[in-house]
FITIMI-704899 format. One record per residue (C-alpha): x, y, z; residue in three letters. Coordinates in steps of 0.1 Angstrom, whole numbers, plus 5000, padded with zeros to 4 digits. Each point is the difference from the previous one (the first is absolute). Example, Ala and Ser with C-alpha at 12.3 -4.5 7.8 and 13.67 -1.06 7.14 Angstrom:
BEGIN
512349555078Ala501450344993Ser
This chain:
BEGIN
640907777935Met502149745020Pro498949705020Lys499550125036Leu502649865023Thr501550135033Lys503050144982Thr497850194975Ile497850145029Ile503050105021Asp501450204971Lys496850204994Thr500550365010Glu497250225014Pro498850304979Arg498050315006Asp496849804992Arg498949655005Gln500749774971Tyr499649644990Thr502449724990Val498349714982Trp501149654999Cys500949864965Ser499549645011Asp496550025016Leu497350234985Lys498350225025Gly502749965027Phe501850325009Gly501450225027Val499250365011Phe503150225008Val499050305022Leu502050325005Pro500749895035Ser501849704987Gly497349755010Thr499549724975Arg496749815000Thr499149704979Tyr496649974983Phe498149804974Val497850164974Asp497049814985Tyr496450034988Arg497349825018Asn497049814985Ala498250334995Asn502950154981Asn500850245028Val503750075004Arg501449915034Arg503550075015Arg500749805032Met503050065022Lys502149705009Leu502450145025Gly502950235005Arg503449914987His502049895030Gly497049875019Ala499549754971Val502549894974Thr499750044963Ala499449624996Glu497450005027Gln498250294984Ala500249824966Arg498449695016Thr497250215015Phe499450164966Ala499849664983Ile497449885026Gln498050324995Ala500049974962Leu499049635004Ala497050115021Asp499050254973Val500149734973Ala497549815022Lys497650304999Gly500950125035Asn501150355011Asp502949965025Pro500050375010Leu496349995008Glu500449675020Asp502950165020Arg497950315008Asn497149795011Ser502249795022Ala501550325016Arg496650155006Lys499049695019Ala502850025025Ile499350065037Ser501150295022Val502549765016Lys501549914966Glu500150374990Leu501950075033Cys502549734992Glu500750154966Leu500350345017Tyr502549865026Ile502149854972Ala500250344983Glu500750165033Leu503049775007Glu501550084966Thr499850385007Gly497550074973Arg497450155023Ile500850375006Leu499450185032Gly500650365012Lys501850224975Gly499849744972Gly502649795017Arg499849625006Pro498549935034Lys502549965029Lys500649675017Ala498250125032Ser497050114979Thr499949674982Lys499949825034Ile497150235011Thr498149944968Asp500549635002Leu498750005036Gly496850194990Arg499449774970Ile500449685020Thr498450125033Arg497150214986His499349994963Ile500349624993Ile498149895031Pro497150244993Leu499850024961Leu502449724988Gly497349764987Gln498150264980Lys500550034962Arg501850334991Val497350094975Thr497349955027His501550235027Val497950315005Thr500450325019Lys497649855026Val502449705005Asp502950235006Val498050215025Thr499049695019Val503649885001Met501150345014Met497449995027Lys500949645009Asp503750115005Ile498850305020Met498049775023Ala503049775005Gly498649704981Lys503549924987Thr501750045034Arg502649745007Val503149935021Ser502549734989Glu503649915001Lys502350084971Thr503149834987Lys502350245018Lys501449905034Leu497450105026Arg498250184972Gly496250085002Lys497650154975Ser497250195015Ile497250124976Val497550235017Arg498150164972Gly498350335007Gly499350314979Pro503650074990Gly500649644988Ala496750014982Ala500750324982Ser503549894989Arg498849664988Thr497350164978Val502750224985Gly502249704993Leu497049814985Leu499450294978Gly503649974987Gly499549634994Ile496850064980Phe501850284980Thr502649744991Tyr497249764989Ala498450274979Arg503150164984Asp502549714998Glu497849704996Leu496950154984Gly497749785022Ile497650285012Ile498850334986Glu499450185032Ala501750005034Asn497549905027Pro502250145028Ala499850354986His497550235017Gly499849795032Val499750245029Arg502849915023Lys500350085037Pro502150315007Lys503349935018Asp500050135036Ala502350305002Val502849925024Arg500150285026Lys502249855026Arg503250205006Arg502350035029Leu499950325021Asn503150135016Glu499549825033Glu499549674981Glu503350064982Tyr501750045034Arg498349675011Ser501249844968Leu503650115008Gly499749855035Arg498749674986Ile502749984975Leu502750095025Ala498849725023Lys499949754971Ala503550104989Ala501349875033Glu499549654986Asp502649964972Glu497649784981Arg497850304992Tyr502750274993Thr499749954962Arg496250025001Thr500250315023Val502350174974Asp497649924972Ile497050145019Ile501850325008Arg501050044964Leu496449944988Ile498850275025Ala502750254991Met499849954962Ser496349934992Gly501249714978Cys497849694996Arg500949715022Arg501349784971Gly502150294986Glu502150015032Ile500149635007Ile501049924964Glu502250304995Ala503349924982Lys503350175008Lys500250124964Ala496750195006Glu501450205029Ile501650334989Asp501250195030Thr502150244979Val496950114981Gly497849965031Ser497649784981Ala498449664998Phe500349874964Arg497549715000Phe500249794968Glu496749835004Asp497550175024Ser496249984997Lys500250304976Glu502949844981Gly503450185002Gln499950275026Ser502550265013Val499150145034Arg501750255024Pro501749855030Met499950205033Gly503250085018Leu499349765029Pro499749724975Ile503150104981Val501949995033Glu498649665009Tyr501349854967Phe503350185003Asp500649835033Glu498949664987Arg502349764983Asp498849994964Met502949814986Lys499149655013Gly499049704979Asp496649994984Gly498050274981Pro497550085027Phe500350265028Val498249775023Phe500949644989Pro498249695012Gly501449805029Gly499849664982Arg500550144965Asn502450294999Pro499350054963Asp496350065007Gly498250285020Pro499249985037Phe497049775005Gly499150015037Ser498650355000Phe496349925002Pro500549755029Arg502350255019His497550284995Trp497349805017Glu502249925029Lys501350365004Ile496550165001Phe498049725017Ala498350125032Asp501150364994Thr498050324996Glu501049984962Leu498849654994Ala497950124971Asp502950174983Leu500949904964Thr502850104976Ala497550194979His499050215030Val503650105004Leu500050114963Arg496750195004His501350165032Ser503250124982Phe497850174974Ala497850155027Ser503150145018Ile501250154967Ala496650164996Asn500050135036Asp503450164992Leu498550194971Gly501349804970Phe497850004969Thr498349704986Glu502349974970Ile503150015023Thr498549735022Ile499249794969Ala503650024990Ala501249915035Leu497849695000Leu500849904964Gly496450024987His499549994963Ala498750365001Ser503450125014Gly501550034966Ser503250135015Ile500849645009Thr500149904963Ser502749754991Arg501650274979Tyr500850225031Val503549955012His500550305023Thr497250085024Leu498850365006Asp501750155031Ala496750115013Ala498749644998Leu503049875019Val499450275026Met496449895003Ala501249645006Ala502650125025Asp497350195019Thr497449735002Val502449725007Ser501850215027Gly496750105016Tyr498849635002Ile503449895012Gln499850265028Ala496649875010Leu501249645000Leu502850115023Asp497550155024Gly500250374992Ala497150245005Val499950234970Leu498150304988Ser499450004962His498850284979Thr499350074963His503250134984Tyr498450314986Ala499250125035Leu503449925017Asp501750334991Arg502849985026Ser501249664988Ser499850114963Arg502150315009Lys502649795019Ala500349744972Ala500350284973Leu502750185021Thr502049685003Arg499649924963Phe501350354990Leu502850015026Ala503550094985Pro502149714988His502649875025Ser503449894989Asp500049735027Thr498249704986Pro497449845022Arg500349635008Thr497249764988Glu498949975036Lys499850375004Glu498050034968Glu497449785016Arg499850185033Leu496850215002Pro500350375006Ala498450155031Arg498650355003Val498950115035Asn500049635009Gly497849904971Arg501149744975Val500250144964Val500749754972Pro502250114972Phe500249924963Pro501649684987Leu502349974970Asn499950374993Gly496250014998Gly497850295010Gly499350105037Pro497849785022Asp497350265006Phe498149985032Gly500849655013Ala498249875031Pro501950065032Val500749795031Arg498850135033Gln
């Protein structure tokens, strides 16, 4: 049983079960060693009622061995005076306000100890959103109340105040020409209650301040279902608006990004922040390292493959669309350009999410199943996009080709007639005939491989990379 020092602690090895290393120099001072490798200092003592107590002093690394020893000596000195340091600490913690609890939660959030979706540390963007809800809604409305005094009624009142816009504010931020606009509303209220529930769970499970979570069971407003989608005429209008905007070279990059969002169904941030290493034109896939769902592999439609093939991807910087002032960062003018491009147009209400929803709707119109659409969009339910997948299913690539190609044609002004694949017997027959055609000794060029087949004047897509036939694709009139 050695004297606990940094050297001794660093040499302790984790075992299958938690074990304790005691200090030979100070009775009652020790360290827990967990199977995970975490080492936590503690002091063991008996209070005036002869009840054994074990008080944590801090994790090794966050505090040094000497600091922990000092804390242990102070605690044991309090015990000698008839006090109970653990009880005093718990009483002090239980007396903290919601604002103080939020500050503790934010500190844990910054160190990556608060887990989000999939048991992973919350992303930087989620941290910013959480911080905004805490500072704009939770602290102004509940910050002064003691954590132990907050009730379900208090949480419900807070929610209704946010819904009514009581915390509405518009102010400048530290960014150049930056502005923060907080509107409140049902969506913000529902999400803030969800975040507050997570904070109270932290107070219950990590700090032991409360026994029950007052945010649990609060009836939250249901999010409005977004039904907005582009019809085919609106896609043609979008194409005309983008073509006009592209005449100004300042907007060419933004126009490219908008077209890629429309043809891929990707989230706005995924395209804006796409890195060159995540673009796999050979495998016809996006290989996002850090999407909303974590790592995500998604099929890339042929129009998008051709776009990236024609683009110089060997320039400096990691991003496909680098920033103007900072080439090592992503393009940052997209929101401002978007407003200018669509201002005073028939699509002034268009959002990037509407493009994503419209992509899914077009895929549904063309007869693809829900699981296929989920995989195209990179939803968590689309298990085919697991990070373990390296080669995408040919049928999934075909689906991406078809939806991307259909949307590209609409943007270019085409008038199309789509049908469910199972009913388009003639196109299925033509595609199968082409697939089973005898092998020719004359190799086709890469350009010829990408030219669509035509049967009686109708466009018939063909399989990529040796995949199966493209059954019943939509045809151009």
